[in-house]
N, C-alpha and C positions, 0 to 999 in steps of 0.2 A: 584722402583715400576714401573711395566713394563707393559704398558699401550696399549695395538690396539682395532680398533674397526671395526666390517665387517656389512654394511647396507644390511639387509632382505630384505623381500619384504612390501613395504611399507612405515610405521612410527616404522618399527621394526631394533631395531638395536640389537647388540652380541657383547659385550667389554669383551674382556679377559684382567683379571690382576694378574700379578704377585708379589710378594714380596718377602724377604729373611724369611726363617724359623725360624732366629735368633731374630726378631720384636717378634716372638710367646713366643719362650722361654726365652728371657729374661723377660718378663712381668711374663711367668706362673712362676718364681724362686721366681720373687719378690714378688707375691703374697702370693706362698706355705712359702719364708720365715714367712710374717708378722701371717700367719697361726699357726708358731710354737710358736707367742707371746699370742696368742687370741683363738687359738681351744682349747676346752675342751674333756678330751679323758678321759674314766673310766684306771685308773692304774697307772696315771702320770700327775705330779703336773703342775695347769698351767704357761706356759711360759719355761718349761722342757721337752717339750715332742721332741722327734729325729727325722733332717728333712726326716729318711728315713719310719720312720711311718707316719707323713705327706702325706708323697708322697702315701705311699700306700692307704690312705684312701681318699685323696684328690685332687691326678692328674688330674684324668678323668674330674671332672666337672671343675675344676679350666683353663685346656685348652680346655674346650667346650667353655665356659665365655668369655677365651681372643680372641677365634677365632673368638667366634660369633660378638666379639667388633671390634675387627681388620678390619672383612671383612664388617661392616655398614660402617667404620671410611674411608675406603678405595676404597669404592666404591664413595661413596660422593667426593672425594680426584680425582677419576677420573674422574668422569663424570663434576667436574669442570675445569679441568686439560684439556679436548679434548672440552671443552665450549658444553655439551648436555645439553636441558631441558628433563630429563626425564619425561613422563606424566603415573603415577600409579607407581605400586609397583613393582621390579624386581623379577625376579625365578634366582635364582644364586643358581649356581652348580659348587662343587670342583671338579678341574681336576685331578681324578686318575693317577699318573704316577709315576718312579722310583724318580724322584728327590727328596730327602731327604734334599736338600739344601735351597731350591722356594718350597713357596705355590702357587697354582695356581688356579684360578676359573674363570669361566664365567657369567657373567650375561645378561639377556635376558629380555629386555623393552622396550615400545615404547618413540616416540619424541615427544615431541609438534610440527604439522610443521610451515613450513615459510610463511605466509600470508601477502599478498600485498592486503589490497580492493581496489575493484574496486569502482569507481567513481558513484556516483547519477545522476549523470548529461543525463538528458531523460529519469527520472523516474517522475510519475504524483502521487502527493498522494492528496487524497479529505477531506478536511475539514468541517464539517457538520455547517451548519446555523441554528441554530433551536430555534423560537420565542415563547415563554410558553405563550397560547393562556388561557383565560375563561373559554372555554371547557374544558383545559387541566388540569386548579386548581378544576374544577369539577370535574373531574373524579379521580383526586387526593385524592379529601373531599372524596368521596362516599366511595373510597379505604380503607381511615382510619379509616370511619366509621365500616366498615364489620372489620376493624380487631380488631375494639371495642366493636363488636357484647355480644348480652349475647342468653344464649342458654333455652327455653322453653321446657320439657315435652309435647308430643303432642300424642293423638292417634287416629293415621292415618299409612298411610305405608310413606315411605320416598320418599321424594323430592329433586329434586336439593339443592345446598345451604343449607339441612339440615345437623344436626351434628350426626351420629348416636353411639352407644357404643356397642362395639361387642367382647365378643370372637373371638381368630379363633386362629385354628394350620394347620402349611400349611407341605405338604410331599410332595415327589419325589419318583415317584414308590414305593409309601409305604412307604418311609425311611422319616424319621425326620432330619432335618438339621439344623445347628446352627443359632437362630436369626427368627425360623419357629412360636413362640408361640406371640400371645397378649393376654393381660388380663384388660378388661374393657379397652378397650383402645378408643379413643373416633375420628372420623372420619371426617371431616368436608368438605362434597361433591363439588369439585371443586375446593378445593386446591390441588390435586394433590400429595398427602403428599402419596399414595397408588402406585403400580405398577398399568400398565393400565391396567381397564378391575374391578378391584377391586371396586371403587366408582360407576362404571355403575351398579354391578351385584348388589347393595344393592339396587336400585332403587326397588319402590312395596313394600320392605318387613315391617315387625313391630313389633313391640317389643315381644320377644317372641318364633320369627320365626328361623328357624334352617335350612341353604343354603348350596351346595357345588360351588365352581366356579373352573373352569378348566382355568389358566392362562397360560403366556411363561414371562419370568423374563423378559426385556430391557437387548438387546445386550452387552453391557457395563459391567453387570452385569456376577458374578463369575459361577454361575450357569446355564447352557444351555439349560436343559430340563422343559419341561412343568412341572408347580406343579398346585397341589390340593389344595386348602383353605375350610378345611370346617367350618363354620365361623356360629354364632347364635347372636344375636340380643338382647340387651340387654336393649336398650332404643332409642325411636325418640325420636329429637329436634328441636325442628323450631325455628330457628333467630331473633333478634331483634336487628334493628341498632339504635342505639344512635339518642337524637336528637340533630340538632347543636342549643347551647344554652350557655348558660355564661356558666356551670356548669361543660361542655365539654371543654369551650375554654380553663378554667383555669386546665386543666389535663395538659394541652402543655407551659404551662410557660404565658398565654394571660388574665391578669388581667384585662387590662382596653384596651377599643377601640373594642368592640364585636366579630362582623361575619367579619367587616372590618381589623380589626384587626389580625385575625385567618389567612383568605385567607391570607393578604403580607408575614404574615408568612412559613404558606405553600410553597406560591408559592418559597419563598427566600430557601427552602430547595429544590425546585427542582430544584432552581438552581444549585448549589449546588452538587448534584446527576449526570446533567447536563453540566455543568462543566466537571468531573468526565468523565462521558461517553464520551465526544466528544473528552478528549486526550488521552482515552485509545485505540477506534478508532483509530485517528490518526497513534498515538505509535505504532500499531498493526501493520498497512500499513507499515509502517517503518522498525517496525524489519522484516517484512518478503520481503521485499524487499531487505535489505542488505545480508537476507539467499540465497533469489535466485539470486542473483548477482554473488556469489559469490562460487566459486566450492572449497570444501577443502579436503583434508582429513580428519578424525580425528581419532583419538588413541583411539582401540577398550576396552581399559581398562576403558576407563573413562567415555563411552557409556553403558558400562555393570553395572558399581557405577551406573549410574546418573539409568538408566535402574531398577534396585533392589531396589533406592530408590525408585521410585514412584509407584513399585507393592509394596514395603510395607505401602507407605500410604495408598494405595485403601486398602489393605487388615486390614489395620487396619481402615478406616473408616467403612469400612462393616464388621466391627469384625472377620476375615477371617485368624488368625495374626497366624495361623502353621506355621514351616518351609516350605516345602513341597509343600504348596500352594503358597508360595510368588515364589520362586523359577521356582513355575508352569505359572504363570503368566508373569516371565520376558520378553517373547519375545514378548508380547504383547504391552509392551512400547520401543521397540528399537527404531521405529520412530522417537516418539517424544522425546525421550531421545536425540535422534541424532541430532536433530536440537538442541536443549537447548546447549548438549555441543558447537557446530558450532557454534552458535548465542553467545555464554558467551567468545569463544576465537577471534570472530568477533570484538563483542563490544569492548573487549580488545584494540585489536588492532588500531580498528578507534579513539579509546579516545588516543590512544600513538603519534599515527601519527596525527591529529589533534590538541593536544595538550590542550584538550577537560577538563575540571576540577568540580569540585563542590562548588563553593566559599562557606566559609562557612558563606556570608551573606544569602546566597540565603537557605543554611541547614535550618538557625534557621530560614527563611522567612517561611518556609513550617514546620516546630513544630510549631511554633505560629500559622498558618492556622490551623492546625490539632487538636489543643490545645483549639483552640475556637469554636469548636461543643462542647466542656463536659463544665460540672456545673461546674469544677473548673482548668481553665486552665493553671494556675500556677502551680500546681501539677503535670501534665501530663508537660509541659514544666520540668521542675525538675526530671520528671522519663525520660524522651527521653537523657538528657546531661548526669546524670550521671550513665548511662546506656553505657557502648561502644559499643557493640554488638545493641541496640536498635537503636544508633546515628548513628555506621555504615550501620541498613537498609535504614535512611532515604538519608544520604549522596550517598547509592546506586541509592534510588527514580530520588534524583534532578537530579547525573549522568546522569542517560537515558532521563528524559526533557533536560538536555542540549542536549542530540546526535540526541534528533527529532529536535531541533531548527535550529540544522545543519543542517540535513539531508532535515528539509525544505528551507534551504538556498541555497542548492548544487541543490534542485529536484524542479519541479514545483507544485508548489500547488493551487489545484483548491475550490474554495465553492461551496458549493451546500444545498439547501433549504430543510429542511426537517421540516414535524409537530415534533412536541412532542411527539404523541405518536408513529406515524414512525419511529423514533429514539431510544424513549425508550424501545418500542415492536415492532421488525420489525417481519416481516412474514418470517413463513417458507417457503422453495418451495413448498413443500406442500399445503399450506396456501395459496398463492400466484395464 
């Protein structure tokens, strides 16, 4: 087998491979000979079919099958021989020529880039220091009460925090669209369940009223035009918050200790969520820094595949699953897909160069930590340990934690004080 490689633009490579036609012919003859014993053709007894008949009937299909297998096998042998690391699938084309003794083809593909991760020395990361105060616990308890509120019909116009039961039909330029209709749908004002303007447009309406709202979809939605909603209000319901008493506490597993025990349990759960948020913010800073200080060329094939996956996920989320729509939206995800692919390659090299691992004991500790939040921790632990793909997810998570630890040792980390509300519910630029 003869192999030559030509460097094209960027990461693209064109590899020419040549191998003797005899490599194909021998295997074709062997398979045709085998068919004389197994093939079933009307007019011939099994095992007595002449080779001439077998060749006439099957030679074309067998030759194509053997050639395809040889192309695939020789491609992988060739890239290994040339020590290449292909990214994505190759485009393979047979070279047409008059050489009957040899078969040649060209394989066009991209390779992974050579990466030398830049040092994080000089980078600054901010680690949040957050104390949970009594007022934070009070606010969280109030939110828990709202999550468990009940609603009672009232004979008045809609006010903020009411629940409104509506039928609606949305149209764009007079045409209906997927997911445009709702029947007897409860909408709780202030929850942000509907697009901007929908909830505010219900203020003042009474049961039995009909109204029309002209609104706009958010930027991230598939639909870019104005939308008109025809709405009929079926009921207006007022919220009633549950009282803080023993009956309420029991719902959250507090059978003794009353209000003090309930507040302690709330604070414990707040701390768990806070710890996750603090770690996530620090991790995001680390990942952004690794991406920003390492300029690398990424294989287009991998970016396109990632963008396609992201587009399909969005379409699935919004129930827009036609193939045409998914292809249309792929370009919108190119920037995010490029960053995700870049980080995947960069992190793999960071792990390799710095010998970062996810120790088994750390993985097990993470599983135990996660399982502790469930009613049956042992069942959760057994589940993760018995499913390789789930165990791999935990290993990947722990590995990322170790990368963050390494990054914080390389860079400078500064503590910054926040209140719980400031950190967990940061203001947007418009609100600030």
